[in-house]
Backbone as JSON, one array per atom type, in Angstrom:
{
  "sequence": "MLAGAGTLFLVALGGALGSVARVMVSEAVTRRFGGAFPYGTMLVNISGAAGIGALAPLLLRAGAEADATWPAALLIVGILGSYTTVSSFSLQTLALMRERAWRRVVANILGSVLLCLAAAALAGLAVTASTGGA",
  "N": [[-17.53, 9.88, -11.79], [-18.59, 11.81, -9.11], [-17.77, 11.59, -5.69], [-19.93, 11.3, -2.83], [-20.55, 13.39, 0.09], [-20.42, 11.84, 2.44], [-18.89, 9.64, 1.64], [-16.51, 10.96, 0.97], [-15.8, 11.9, 3.51], [-15.25, 9.46, 4.81], [-13.05, 8.58, 3.28], [-11.25, 10.62, 3.9], [-11.01, 10.3, 6.71], [-9.98, 7.67, 6.8], [-7.65, 8.19, 5.37], [-6.23, 9.83, 7.14], [-5.75, 8.02, 9.24], [-4.31, 5.99, 7.89], [-2.01, 7.34, 6.94], [-0.72, 8.09, 9.29], [-0.19, 5.56, 10.36], [1.56, 4.64, 8.39], [3.83, 6.3, 8.76], [4.56, 5.56, 11.36], [5.16, 2.78, 11.12], [7.16, 2.78, 9.11], [9.15, 4.41, 10.3], [9.77, 2.86, 12.57], [10.85, 0.55, 11.4], [13.04, 1.68, 10.09], [14.53, 2.62, 12.28], [15.24, 0.18, 13.34], [16.66, -1.19, 11.26], [18.25, 0.69, 10.0], [18.99, 3.43, 7.7], [20.15, 3.12, 5.19], [19.04, 1.68, 3.15], [15.74, 1.73, 1.86], [13.99, 0.1, 3.68], [11.76, 0.42, 5.36], [9.79, 1.82, 3.86], [9.49, -0.04, 1.83], [8.46, -2.26, 3.25], [6.06, -1.16, 4.18], [4.73, -0.67, 1.74], [4.55, -3.28, 0.68], [3.06, -4.63, 2.66], [0.75, -3.07, 2.59], [-0.07, -3.52, -0.05], [-0.68, -6.22, 0.16], [-2.82, -6.04, 1.94], [-4.69, -4.61, 0.38], [-4.95, -6.43, -1.7], [-6.16, -8.53, -0.32], [-8.57, -7.38, 0.59], [-9.89, -6.48, -1.71], [-11.21, -8.66, -3.19], [-13.25, -9.14, -1.39], [-14.66, -6.77, -1.03], [-15.11, -5.46, -3.45], [-16.88, -5.51, -6.49], [-16.31, -7.08, -9.65], [-14.74, -4.86, -11.78], [-15.73, -2.66, -10.41], [-15.46, 0.58, -8.88], [-13.2, 1.56, -6.26], [-14.26, 3.33, -4.44], [-16.92, 2.83, -4.36], [-18.43, 1.6, -2.37], [-19.03, 2.08, 1.13], [-17.31, 0.6, 2.95], [-15.14, -0.05, 1.27], [-14.32, 2.5, 0.48], [-13.43, 3.58, 2.92], [-11.51, 1.64, 3.85], [-9.9, 0.64, 1.63], [-9.41, 2.84, -0.22], [-9.07, 5.05, 1.57], [-7.59, 4.27, 4.14], [-5.61, 2.23, 3.31], [-4.82, 3.32, 0.9], [-3.55, 5.7, 1.64], [-1.7, 4.72, 3.37], [0.08, 3.15, 1.86], [2.78, 4.16, -0.32], [3.82, 5.6, -3.08], [5.11, 7.93, -3.58], [7.08, 8.34, -1.56], [8.63, 6.08, -2.08], [9.54, 6.78, -4.67], [11.02, 9.15, -4.16], [13.0, 8.18, -2.39], [14.24, 6.32, -4.03], [15.29, 8.01, -5.98], [17.12, 9.39, -4.35], [18.92, 7.32, -3.8], [19.87, 6.98, -6.39], [21.17, 9.43, -6.79], [23.26, 9.03, -5.06], [24.58, 7.2, -6.46], [24.22, 4.52, -5.94], [23.79, 1.96, -7.34], [23.15, -0.79, -7.22], [21.48, -0.88, -4.99], [19.48, 0.77, -5.94], [18.38, -0.74, -8.08], [17.62, -3.01, -6.62], [15.69, -1.87, -4.93], [13.74, -0.92, -6.76], [13.01, -3.24, -8.34], [12.53, -5.07, -6.26], [10.49, -3.79, -4.78], [8.36, -3.48, -6.68], [7.93, -6.14, -7.64], [7.57, -7.61, -5.23], [5.37, -6.28, -4.09], [3.37, -6.73, -6.03], [3.28, -9.53, -5.9], [2.5, -9.89, -3.22], [-0.06, -8.69, -3.2], [-1.38, -10.33, -5.08], [-1.13, -12.92, -3.93], [-2.4, -12.58, -1.44], [-4.98, -11.93, -2.31], [-5.64, -14.33, -3.64], [-5.56, -16.1, -1.49], [-7.66, -15.16, 0.13], [-9.82, -15.42, -1.61], [-9.8, -18.2, -2.01], [-10.31, -19.07, 0.61], [-12.84, -18.13, 1.07], [-14.37, -19.41, -0.68], [-14.41, -18.44, -3.29], [-15.43, -15.82, -3.29]],
  "CA": [[-18.59, 10.13, -10.84], [-18.12, 12.46, -7.9], [-18.17, 10.92, -4.45], [-20.74, 12.1, -1.94], [-19.89, 13.92, 1.28], [-20.15, 10.75, 3.37], [-17.75, 8.89, 1.1], [-15.32, 11.8, 1.13], [-15.45, 11.89, 4.93], [-14.62, 8.17, 5.1], [-11.74, 8.58, 2.65], [-10.41, 11.52, 4.69], [-10.74, 9.64, 7.98], [-9.04, 6.59, 6.5], [-6.37, 8.78, 4.97], [-5.52, 10.26, 8.35], [-5.29, 6.82, 9.94], [-3.3, 5.3, 7.09], [-0.75, 8.09, 6.86], [-0.06, 7.97, 10.6], [0.32, 4.19, 10.44], [2.73, 4.57, 7.5], [4.99, 6.94, 9.41], [4.95, 4.76, 12.52], [5.79, 1.53, 10.66], [8.38, 3.11, 8.39], [10.16, 4.87, 11.26], [10.17, 1.72, 13.41], [11.73, -0.3, 10.6], [14.29, 2.42, 9.86], [15.29, 2.58, 13.53], [15.74, -1.19, 13.54], [17.56, -1.65, 10.21], [19.04, 1.78, 9.45], [18.4, 4.14, 6.58], [20.9, 2.99, 3.94], [18.1, 1.12, 2.17], [14.39, 2.09, 2.33], [13.24, -1.08, 4.11], [10.48, 0.82, 5.94], [8.85, 2.1, 2.78], [9.22, -1.3, 1.13], [7.56, -3.05, 4.09], [4.75, -0.49, 4.16], [4.09, -0.9, 0.45], [4.23, -4.7, 0.54], [1.94, -4.97, 3.55], [-0.42, -2.38, 2.07], [-0.5, -4.25, -1.25], [-1.32, -7.45, 0.64], [-4.11, -5.65, 2.48], [-5.58, -4.29, -0.74], [-5.22, -7.69, -2.39], [-7.09, -9.32, 0.49], [-9.86, -6.71, 0.71], [-10.55, -6.28, -3.0], [-12.23, -9.67, -3.53], [-14.35, -9.1, -0.42], [-15.39, -5.5, -1.03], [-15.32, -4.89, -4.78], [-17.36, -6.32, -7.59], [-15.43, -6.97, -10.81], [-14.9, -3.62, -12.51], [-16.26, -1.57, -9.58], [-14.48, 1.5, -8.33], [-12.97, 1.3, -4.84], [-15.06, 4.2, -3.57], [-18.34, 2.56, -4.61], [-19.08, 1.22, -1.13], [-18.37, 2.76, 2.25], [-16.14, -0.11, 3.49], [-14.02, 0.09, 0.34], [-13.85, 3.89, 0.55], [-12.67, 3.75, 4.16], [-10.37, 0.72, 4.02], [-9.0, 0.54, 0.47], [-9.0, 4.16, -0.7], [-8.6, 5.89, 2.66], [-6.49, 3.76, 4.99], [-4.51, 1.6, 2.58], [-4.34, 4.25, -0.13], [-2.6, 6.66, 2.22], [-0.66, 3.94, 4.04], [1.08, 2.86, 0.84], [3.36, 5.42, -0.72], [4.69, 5.62, -4.25], [5.9, 9.16, -3.55], [8.28, 8.07, -0.76], [9.41, 5.14, -2.88], [10.19, 7.53, -5.75], [12.02, 10.06, -3.58], [14.1, 7.39, -1.85], [14.96, 5.75, -5.17], [16.09, 9.11, -6.55], [18.25, 9.62, -3.44], [19.9, 6.25, -4.06], [20.47, 7.27, -7.69], [22.12, 10.52, -6.6], [24.42, 8.43, -4.39], [25.12, 6.22, -7.4], [24.11, 3.21, -5.29], [23.01, 1.33, -8.39], [22.6, -2.08, -6.78], [20.34, -0.6, -4.12], [18.43, 1.31, -6.81], [17.74, -1.88, -8.76], [16.96, -3.84, -5.59], [14.5, -1.17, -4.46], [12.72, -0.89, -7.81], [12.52, -4.59, -8.63], [11.98, -5.65, -5.04], [9.21, -3.16, -4.45], [7.32, -3.8, -7.66], [7.64, -7.58, -7.67], [7.03, -8.07, -3.95], [4.03, -5.72, -3.93], [2.45, -7.48, -6.89], [3.15, -10.89, -5.35], [1.73, -9.8, -1.98], [-1.46, -8.44, -3.54], [-1.93, -11.5, -5.74], [-1.23, -14.04, -2.99], [-3.45, -12.27, -0.46], [-6.25, -12.08, -3.01], [-5.89, -15.76, -3.87], [-5.84, -16.72, -0.2], [-9.01, -14.76, 0.55], [-10.77, -16.04, -2.53], [-9.84, -19.64, -1.7], [-10.9, -19.31, 1.93], [-14.26, -17.76, 1.05], [-15.06, -20.17, -1.72], [-14.52, -17.68, -4.53], [-16.27, -14.62, -3.09]],
  "C": [[-17.98, 10.75, -9.58], [-18.64, 11.73, -6.68], [-19.0, 11.88, -3.6], [-19.96, 12.53, -0.71], [-19.54, 12.81, 2.27], [-18.96, 9.92, 2.93], [-16.46, 9.67, 1.26], [-14.86, 11.86, 2.59], [-14.73, 10.59, 5.28], [-13.22, 8.06, 4.5], [-10.78, 9.45, 3.46], [-10.04, 10.9, 6.04], [-9.74, 8.51, 7.79], [-7.68, 7.1, 6.13], [-5.56, 9.25, 6.17], [-4.95, 9.06, 9.1], [-4.15, 6.12, 9.19], [-1.97, 6.02, 7.04], [0.0, 8.05, 8.19], [0.54, 6.58, 10.76], [1.57, 4.03, 9.57], [3.96, 5.13, 8.17], [5.48, 6.08, 10.57], [5.69, 3.49, 12.1], [7.13, 1.83, 10.02], [9.49, 3.55, 9.34], [10.65, 3.74, 12.16], [11.14, 0.81, 12.65], [13.07, 0.39, 10.36], [15.15, 2.45, 11.12], [15.94, 1.21, 13.72], [16.83, -1.57, 12.55], [18.44, -0.55, 9.6], [18.41, 2.34, 8.18], [19.16, 4.02, 5.27], [20.05, 2.44, 2.81], [16.69, 1.37, 2.71], [13.52, 0.88, 2.7], [11.86, -0.71, 4.65], [9.43, 1.07, 4.88], [8.5, 0.82, 2.05], [8.24, -2.15, 1.94], [6.14, -2.46, 4.09], [4.03, -0.81, 2.85], [3.71, -2.36, 0.25], [3.04, -5.07, 1.41], [0.65, -4.28, 3.09], [-0.97, -3.06, 0.82], [-1.2, -5.55, -0.85], [-2.71, -7.13, 1.19], [-5.12, -5.34, 1.39], [-5.94, -5.57, -1.51], [-6.22, -8.55, -1.64], [-8.49, -8.7, 0.52], [-10.62, -6.62, -0.62], [-11.55, -7.37, -3.34], [-13.43, -9.67, -2.58], [-15.25, -7.88, -0.61], [-15.74, -4.96, -2.41], [-15.9, -5.93, -5.73], [-16.39, -6.13, -8.75], [-15.75, -5.68, -11.56], [-15.42, -2.45, -11.69], [-15.13, -0.67, -9.1], [-14.4, 1.31, -6.82], [-13.79, 2.2, -3.94], [-16.56, 3.96, -3.73], [-19.1, 2.17, -3.35], [-18.34, 1.86, 0.03], [-17.23, 1.94, 2.83], [-14.92, 0.02, 2.59], [-13.45, 1.5, 0.38], [-12.98, 4.1, 1.78], [-11.39, 2.93, 4.16], [-9.39, 0.73, 2.86], [-8.49, 1.92, 0.05], [-8.38, 4.98, 0.43], [-7.39, 5.34, 3.38], [-5.34, 3.22, 4.15], [-3.97, 2.49, 1.47], [-3.35, 5.27, 0.41], [-1.48, 5.97, 2.99], [0.46, 3.6, 3.05], [1.57, 4.17, 0.24], [4.31, 5.3, -1.9], [5.56, 6.88, -4.23], [7.18, 8.97, -2.72], [9.2, 7.1, -1.49], [10.19, 5.88, -3.96], [11.3, 8.42, -5.22], [13.23, 9.29, -3.06], [14.91, 6.73, -2.97], [15.82, 6.81, -5.84], [17.29, 9.43, -5.67], [19.33, 8.56, -3.64], [20.6, 6.47, -5.4], [21.51, 8.39, -7.58], [23.4, 10.03, -5.91], [25.16, 7.45, -5.3], [25.2, 4.82, -6.78], [23.25, 2.32, -6.18], [22.43, -0.02, -7.98], [21.39, -1.87, -5.87], [19.18, -0.01, -4.91], [17.66, 0.17, -7.47], [17.0, -2.75, -7.76], [15.68, -3.18, -5.11], [13.39, -1.2, -5.51], [12.15, -2.28, -8.05], [11.88, -5.23, -7.41], [10.62, -5.09, -4.71], [8.11, -3.59, -5.4], [6.94, -5.27, -7.59], [7.03, -8.07, -6.36], [5.63, -7.51, -3.69], [3.01, -6.47, -4.79], [2.22, -8.88, -6.34], [2.29, -10.87, -4.09], [0.25, -9.59, -2.28], [-2.1, -9.68, -4.16], [-2.13, -12.66, -4.75], [-2.3, -13.8, -1.93], [-4.83, -12.42, -1.09], [-6.61, -13.53, -3.25], [-6.26, -16.46, -2.55], [-7.26, -16.4, 0.27], [-10.06, -15.44, -0.33], [-10.91, -17.54, -2.25], [-10.54, -19.91, -0.39], [-12.39, -18.95, 1.99], [-15.03, -18.49, -0.02], [-15.31, -19.4, -2.99], [-15.39, -16.46, -4.44], [-16.01, -13.55, -4.09]]
}
């Protein structure tokens, strides 16, 4: 199903906000901890996964698409969809591979995937428990 113009506007607006937030957070973390390991991207993805995990039970019906309602289109698809970044994760992991930094490669892949899944699941459980199973 194609999204309407209003939904596309909300996704675009959210996308602009989310991408700027991603750069700001990632750069702040990199300045603080250095660039030898992609801590900034990992933090962005974990926090974004937690945000999506928390919002999904509030904004989405089981089986519904995230752009079905305007709040989900703005917050989940737009802001958090552009805030999180599998492309940066992939590029940074490839850079670590080219450096043959195998421990950092494994730590980035496993850490990112497992921590993002855990963050989304725990945030979703917390929201569901606090709202009485919304």
